[in-house]
N, C-alpha and C positions, 0 to 999 in steps of 0.2 A: 619169573620170580623163582629164585632158588632158595628153597627151605629144606633143611635136612629132614629125613623121616622122623628122627627122634624129636626134633624141635616141633614139627607139625603135630605129632602125637601128644607131646607134653602140653602144648598150647590148647589143643582141643579137649584133652582130659581136664585141664585146669578150668577151662570155661564151663565144662559140664558140671564140675564140682561147685563152681560159683553159682551156676543156675539152680543147683539143688538147695542152695541157701544153707539152712541149718540141718539138713538131712544127711545121713550117711549114704554113700553110694558104693556098691560093690564093684569089684574089678570087672565082673561079668556085665553089669549094667553099663559101665563106662565103655567097655569094648563094643557092646551091642549098639549103644546110642551113637557112637562115633565111627562105627565100622572099622575098628582097630583090632588086630590079632591079640588075643589074650596074653600070650607070653611077652609080646612086645610092650603092652601097656603095663605089665607087672614090673618090667625093668625100669620104665619111666617113672612109675609111681614110687619105686624104691629110691630113685635119685631125688625126686621131689620131697620124699620123707626125710632123707638124710640131710637135706639143705634147710629143713624146717619150714617149708612152704605148705606141706600136706601132712596130716596126721592119719593114722590108720589103727584099726583095732580088728583083731581076729575073733572068730567065733560067730555064734548065731546072730548076735546084734552087731556084728562087725561091719566094716566098710571104711571108706575114706572120706575126709572132709578137709577143707582149707584150714590151715593153722592160724591164719590172720584174716581179717575182713577182706573181701574181694577188692574193695576200694583202695587197699594198701599194697596190692600186689600188681606190679606192672608187667607187661609182656616181656620186657627186658629181664626182669627177675626170673621168670620161668625159663627163658632161653639160657641165662647164665647157670641156672640150677642143673640143667641137663648137659652142660658143657658144649652146647651146640654153637656153631658160628651164627652170627646175626644174619638174618636173611638178606640177600642182595637183590637189587631191583633188576637183575638180569634173568634170562630164561623165559619160562612160560609167562604169558601176559596174565596179570592178576584178574583181569576181567573174565578169564576162562576157568578160574578156580572156583569150586563150590564146596561148601561144607554143610553137613546136616545140623539141624536143631539150633541150639544156642550158639554154636560156633560159626554160624553163617556170617556175622559181621566181620570175621577175620579177613574176608575178601576185601572189604573196604579199607582195612588197615594196610594190606599189601599195596593197594592203589595209592594210599596216602604216603606209604614208605617210598614209593617210586617218585612221588611229587615233592615230598618235604624232607626226606632223609631219615636217619636213624633216631632223631628226636621223637618220632612217633612212638617207637617201641618203649622209650623211657617214660613217656607221658600217658599212654593209654593203659588203663587198668583192666583187670578181669571184670570189675563192676561195669565199666564202660561198655565192654563187649556184650555182657548179659543184657544191659539196658538198651543197647543199640544206639545210644547217644554218645557219639565219638567226637569229643572236643580235644583240642590240644591246649595244654595249660597256657593261659595268656593269649590264646589264639583269637584271631578275628572271626567275625561272622562268616567271612568267605571260607575260612578253613572249616568251620563247622558245617556249612552248607556243602562244601566239597566232600567231606567225609560222609555226610548223610546221603548224598546222591550218588557217590561213586563216579561222578563225572570227571573224566580225565582229559577233556579237550583243551 
């Protein structure tokens, strides 16, 4: 799986914000939760803010939050916002990739990307990742079971 560092960071940060629901999350909390260098996450958050996917506030009550409901933000929206190329199904096997916390289901998205192509990125939302229930729009039960199990046989 080939995913640029910027795309990977943006997806993990967005999922972390989606998991926080209505709470504000500081840059430091995001960096710590997803093990991302602080300077790098700041750059990604700036890009997500400029494209209207994330809002931020400075100060004692500051932090970041999603500008729209997580159910309305696809993984493709995040990837386009940071100008990253869409991940390709070449490179490291997705079965060998792991993510901490709420970003853990991203591994199953990479497996589905390899099996079903880029439609997965347009269909799966941040809410789907947070809930762990990864369905493709109009998908069959097989697709749902495939995504849930991560089975690639």
